[in-house]
N, C-alpha and C positions, 0 to 999 in steps of 0.2 A: 333101549326099552321104550315101550309105548304105554302110557297111562292116560287115556283120554276118554272123557264121558260126555255124551250129548243127551240131554233129557228134555222132554216137553211134558208138562203136567200142570195140575192146579194146586195152588197153595191150600193146605188143610186148615190153616189159621194164620193170623197176622204174624209176620216175622218178629223175632225177639232180638232187639238191639241192645248190646251191652258194650262196655268199654273195659279194656284191660287196665291193669294198674299203671301201665305206661301211657294210657290215653289212646290206645289204638281201638278203633271201632270194629266190632264183629257182630254179625247177625246170624242166627240159626233159624231154619225153617224146614218144613217137610213138604215134599211134592208128592201128590198122588199121580202116579203114572200108569195109564191103562196098559194092560197086557194085550198082546195081539190075538189072543184066542179066548174061547169061552170054556168054562169048567164043565163037568159032566152034567150039571143041572141046567146048562145052557146060559149061564150068567157070565157076564164079563167081570173079571177081577182086576184089581189094581195093586201095584206095589207102592209102599210108602217109603220114600227115600229121604234120609236125613241129609241136609245140606248146610254148609257154612260158607259165609262170604265175609271178606275183610275190608278194612279201611274205608275210603270214600265211597266205594261201590256199595258197602254195607249200609251206609247212611242213605244213599240214593235209593237203594232197594227198599228199605223200610218205609221211606216216604211215599213211594209209588205203588208198591205191591201190597195188596190186601187179600184177605181170605177169599178163596174162590177164583183168583186171577189166573189166567192161562199164561204160563211163563216158560220160556226156553232158556236153558242154561248149558254152558260148556264148562268143563273143569276136569278134575282128576279125582281118583279114589284115594283116600287116606285111611289107613287102619291104625288102631292104637289100643291101649289097655290101661286100666287103673284098678286099684283096690278100693272097693266101696267101704262104707261104714261098718259092715259086718265082716270085713276082712276077705271078702270073695273077689276074685279076679273078674273084671268085666271087660269084654272085648267090644270095640266100637268100629264101625265102618261108616265113613262120611264121604260125601262129595264136596270137595273144596272148589267152590265156584270161582271161576276166573272171569267169565263174562255172562251177562244175562240180557234177555230181551223180553219186553212185554209183548204178547202176541195178539192182544185184542185191546180195543179202546176201553176206557173207563166206563163209558155208557153201555157198551156191550156187556161188560162184566157185571154191572149193577142190575141189568135186566135179567141176565142169567142167574144171578145170585138170588133174586126174588123167586124165580121158578124152581130153584134147587134148595129148598129149605131143609133138606135132610142130608146135605153134602157130607158132614162129618160122621154121620151114622151109617152111611152106606158106601160101599166101594163099587157099586154097579152104576155104570154111566150109560147114557143114551147112545146106542150104536151109531145112529146117524150123526150125532154131535161128534163122536169119536172119529168117524170117517172124515168129517169136515176138518177136524183138527189136524189129522195126519196128512191131509192133502194141501194144507197151507204151506207156503214157502217159509220153512223154519230153518233152512240150512245156513243162513248168514247170521252169525251171532257176533259180528264185530271183527272177526279175523278174515273175512272174505268168504266167498262160497266154497263149498267142498266138492263141487262138481269135478269130474275127471280126476278123482283122488289117485287112481293108479298111475297117472302120468307124473305125479309129483313125488312119489315115494322113491327114495334112493336105492332101496334093496330089491326092486322088481326088475 
């Protein structure tokens, strides 16, 4: 089975670092990921994907990644459920992050942050900025490039 996710997006707010009762670090955050198409009104929409990262990577992530930062992540989808305080079943879907990469310098992020003062209130992003982001080399997230993927798959 294959359960692999690759996302490039911007942090909607600073990551939330916590520790389990056993002392294991975990951080949760949401990535705003642009869709490839525009809606009927001609506006670009985004998906807001919940992500969780664990251990030392979580501590590193929270010290480097701040709201508005352009981040690349690889990981897997994990689903779950729980009963809330009202006794209702709540279903969850998260990306469990295995690797991440900062895709712009801190200086770039700060200058873009100043020009995007309505980032959390709008999911419409500048089309030119989106094109620049998708043209960046974001294929290497620590496990090596994924070029020529067909040559490496055992079932083809």
